[in-house]
C-alpha positions as CSV (number, residue, x, y, z in Angstrom):
1,M,-6.7,-7.7,88.8
2,N,-9.9,-7.1,90.8
3,E,-9.5,-3.4,90.3
4,E,-9.5,-3.9,86.5
5,I,-12.6,-6.0,86.8
6,Y,-14.4,-3.3,88.8
7,G,-13.2,-0.7,86.3
8,L,-14.9,-2.7,83.5
9,L,-18.1,-2.5,85.6
10,D,-17.7,1.3,85.9
11,L,-17.1,1.0,89.7
12,S,-14.3,3.1,91.2
13,R,-11.9,2.0,93.9
14,R,-13.8,4.2,96.5
15,E,-17.2,2.8,95.5
16,I,-15.8,-0.7,96.1
17,Q,-14.5,0.4,99.5
18,I,-17.9,1.6,100.4
19,Y,-19.6,-1.5,99.0
20,R,-17.4,-3.9,100.9
21,S,-17.9,-1.8,104.1
22,L,-21.6,-2.0,103.7
23,L,-21.4,-5.8,103.2
24,S,-19.6,-6.2,106.5
25,L,-21.7,-3.6,108.4
26,G,-25.2,-4.4,107.2
27,P,-27.8,-1.5,107.1
28,S,-25.9,1.6,108.3
29,A,-26.1,5.3,108.4
30,I,-23.8,7.5,106.3
31,R,-21.6,8.4,109.2
32,T,-20.9,4.8,110.0
33,V,-20.3,3.8,106.4
34,A,-17.9,6.8,106.0
35,E,-15.9,5.8,109.1
36,K,-15.7,2.1,108.1
37,A,-14.6,3.0,104.5
38,G,-12.2,5.7,105.6
39,I,-13.8,8.3,103.3
40,N,-15.1,11.6,104.3
41,R,-18.9,11.9,104.9
42,G,-19.7,14.3,102.0
43,T,-17.9,12.1,99.5
44,T,-19.4,9.0,100.9
45,Y,-22.9,10.5,100.5
46,E,-22.3,11.4,96.8
47,L,-20.8,8.0,96.1
48,L,-23.7,6.3,97.7
49,K,-26.1,8.2,95.4
50,Q,-24.1,7.0,92.4
51,M,-24.1,3.5,93.6
52,Q,-27.9,3.6,94.1
53,Q,-28.2,4.6,90.4
54,K,-26.0,1.7,89.5
55,G,-28.2,-0.6,91.5
56,I,-25.7,-2.1,93.9
57,V,-26.8,-0.1,97.0
58,T,-30.3,0.5,98.4
59,Y,-31.6,2.3,101.5
60,L,-34.3,2.1,104.1
61,P,-35.8,5.1,105.8
62,K,-35.6,5.1,109.5
63,G,-37.1,8.2,111.0
64,K,-35.3,11.2,109.5
65,R,-32.3,9.0,108.6
66,R,-31.5,6.6,105.8
67,L,-29.9,3.3,106.4
68,F,-27.9,2.1,103.4
69,T,-27.3,-1.5,102.6
70,A,-25.4,-3.4,99.9
71,R,-27.2,-5.7,97.6
72,E,-26.0,-9.3,97.3
73,P,-22.6,-9.6,95.6
74,D,-24.3,-11.5,92.7
75,I,-25.4,-8.1,91.5
76,L,-21.9,-7.6,90.2
77,L,-22.4,-10.5,87.8
78,Q,-25.7,-8.9,86.7
79,L,-23.9,-5.7,86.0
80,A,-21.3,-7.5,83.9
81,E,-24.1,-9.3,81.9
82,D,-26.0,-6.1,81.3
83,R,-22.8,-4.4,80.0
84,R,-22.1,-7.3,77.8
85,E,-25.6,-7.1,76.3
86,S,-25.1,-3.4,75.7
87,L,-21.8,-4.0,74.1
88,D,-23.2,-6.7,71.8
89,Q,-25.9,-4.2,70.7
90,A,-23.3,-1.5,70.2
91,I,-21.2,-3.8,68.1
92,D,-24.2,-4.8,66.0
93,Q,-25.1,-1.1,65.4
94,L,-21.5,-0.3,64.5
95,K,-21.4,-3.1,61.9
96,T,-24.8,-2.5,60.4
97,K,-25.3,1.2,60.6
98,V,-22.7,3.5,62.2
99,I,-19.6,2.4,60.3
100,P,-21.4,2.0,56.9
101,D,-22.8,5.5,57.3
102,M,-19.3,6.9,58.1
103,H,-17.9,5.2,55.0
104,H,-20.4,7.1,52.9
105,L,-19.0,10.3,54.2
106,M,-15.6,9.5,52.7
107,P,-14.6,10.4,49.2
108,D,-13.7,7.4,46.9
109,F,-10.0,8.1,47.2
110,N,-7.9,10.5,49.2
111,T,-4.6,10.4,51.1
112,A,-6.3,8.6,54.0
113,N,-6.4,5.5,51.7
114,V,-2.6,5.2,51.6
115,S,-0.9,3.9,54.7
116,Y,2.9,3.6,55.3
117,Y,4.6,1.0,57.5
118,E,8.2,0.5,58.6
119,G,10.3,-2.2,60.2
120,D,9.3,-5.7,61.3
121,S,6.4,-4.6,63.3
122,G,5.0,-2.7,60.4
123,I,5.4,-5.6,58.0
124,E,3.5,-7.8,60.6
125,L,0.6,-5.4,60.6
126,V,0.4,-5.5,56.8
127,L,0.5,-9.3,56.7
128,R,-2.2,-9.5,59.3
129,D,-4.3,-7.0,57.3
130,I,-4.0,-9.3,54.2
131,L,-5.3,-12.3,56.2
132,N,-8.1,-10.3,57.9
133,T,-9.2,-8.6,54.7
134,V,-9.3,-11.8,52.6
135,A,-10.9,-13.9,55.3
136,Q,-14.0,-11.6,55.2
137,Q,-14.5,-12.2,51.5
138,D,-16.6,-14.9,49.8
139,N,-13.7,-15.7,47.5
140,R,-10.9,-16.3,50.0
141,S,-7.9,-15.8,47.7
142,Y,-5.3,-13.2,46.8
143,S,-2.4,-12.7,44.4
144,V,1.3,-12.0,45.0
145,F,4.4,-10.9,43.0
146,S,7.5,-11.9,45.1
147,S,11.2,-11.8,44.5
148,K,13.8,-13.9,46.3
149,P,15.7,-11.2,48.2
150,I,12.5,-10.1,50.1
151,R,11.6,-13.5,51.4
152,E,14.0,-13.7,54.3
153,H,12.6,-10.3,55.6
154,L,9.0,-10.9,54.9
155,Y,7.9,-13.5,57.4
156,R,10.6,-12.8,60.0
157,P,8.1,-10.9,62.3
158,F,5.3,-13.3,61.5
159,P,6.7,-16.8,61.2
160,N,3.4,-18.6,61.4
161,F,1.8,-16.5,58.6
162,T,1.5,-19.4,56.2
163,A,0.0,-21.7,58.9
164,Q,-2.6,-19.0,59.8
165,R,-3.4,-18.5,56.1
166,I,-4.1,-22.2,55.7
167,A,-6.1,-22.4,58.9
168,K,-8.3,-19.6,57.5
169,G,-8.8,-21.5,54.2
170,I,-7.2,-18.7,52.2
171,E,-5.7,-19.5,48.8
172,V,-2.8,-17.6,47.2
173,N,-1.4,-17.5,43.6
174,V,2.3,-16.4,43.6
175,I,4.4,-15.2,40.7
176,A,7.9,-15.6,41.8
177,I,10.5,-13.3,40.3
178,G,13.7,-15.2,40.1
179,D,14.6,-18.5,41.7
180,G,13.3,-19.9,45.0
181,G,10.1,-20.0,46.8
182,E,8.3,-23.1,48.1
183,D,4.9,-24.4,47.4
184,A,2.6,-24.8,50.3
185,E,-1.0,-26.0,50.9
186,L,-3.7,-23.8,49.3
187,S,-1.1,-22.1,47.1
188,A,0.0,-22.2,43.5
189,R,3.3,-20.7,42.1
190,K,4.7,-19.8,38.8
191,W,8.1,-18.3,38.0
192,I,9.5,-15.5,35.9
193,K,13.1,-16.4,35.1
194,T,15.6,-13.5,35.3
195,E,19.2,-12.9,34.7
196,G,21.4,-10.9,37.1
197,K,20.5,-9.2,40.3
198,V,16.8,-9.0,41.4
199,D,15.6,-6.2,43.7
200,A,13.7,-7.1,46.9
201,A,10.0,-6.6,46.3
202,Y,6.7,-8.1,47.3
203,I,3.3,-6.9,45.9
204,A,0.1,-8.4,47.3
205,V,-3.2,-7.8,45.5
206,Y,-6.1,-8.4,47.8
207,P,-9.0,-6.1,46.6
208,P,-9.8,-3.5,47.5
209,K,-6.2,-3.2,48.6
210,C,-2.6,-3.6,47.3
211,A,0.4,-3.9,49.6
212,I,3.9,-3.1,48.3
213,I,6.8,-4.2,50.5
214,S,10.5,-3.4,49.7
215,L,13.7,-2.7,51.6
216,A,14.7,0.8,52.5
217,S,18.1,-0.5,53.5
218,T,19.9,-3.8,53.8
219,N,17.8,-5.1,56.7
220,Y,14.9,-2.6,57.1
221,P,11.6,-3.4,55.3
222,T,9.0,-0.8,54.5
223,A,5.5,-1.1,53.1
224,V,2.8,1.0,51.5
225,V,-0.8,-0.2,51.5
226,I,-3.1,1.4,48.9
227,E,-6.9,1.0,49.5
228,S,-8.6,1.6,46.2
229,Q,-10.9,-0.7,44.3
230,E,-9.8,0.8,41.0
231,V,-6.0,0.3,41.7
232,A,-6.5,-3.2,43.0
233,A,-8.7,-4.2,40.1
234,A,-6.0,-2.9,37.6
235,Q,-3.3,-4.8,39.4
236,K,-5.5,-8.0,39.4
237,I,-5.9,-7.7,35.6
238,I,-2.1,-7.4,35.2
239,F,-1.5,-10.4,37.5
240,D,-4.1,-12.6,35.9
241,T,-3.0,-11.8,32.4
242,L,0.6,-12.6,33.2
243,W,-0.4,-15.7,35.2
244,G,-2.2,-17.0,32.1
245,L,0.9,-16.5,29.9
246,L,3.4,-18.3,32.2
């Protein structure tokens, strides 16, 4: 675990060996540090230079020699806080400038706007995308067409989907094709009565995206997610019109 922490601070295993050796030795010459750390002298010298730049090692001149010393261990916490501050600034830049600028480079629609998913793990990714996308919008709601045969497969990989939807304050309107389906908090449901067999299908409209889930075989769900404001808007018009007629 410690090595993972040191890695996050951009400190290698050998740098930590040298740092710990210096803590126990006190001010020491390169040869002494190298022997204590079990690292050859040339490598120790290069690593000490890097550690000086990182601010965890200093040196004192003594005649023609340099005596290196480790700074107090609290410096490691300072390194972590500095990196956190830099990461916070990077995240802010990504959100406000870098990512928006990259989006401007993309055409309005191309094959990159269509994503394919398979199996339970793929369906879980799609359901999480619905929640994450809608949660970022002012109007936290989306629309769904759903048939009875798909329901047992839909939430199998994500059984607490509805609980998370409610926790995020997301509303959903569902047009159920065929019998079945239960009302839940922050949801409204209307039914289209059908006769005979109904195919397994689920269509979620959550602008700027639409997700289409179906079965490729008896127990193997697949999904397509289309990211297009125009497609989503058209599907929303169809849904709202039908909703008003039911």
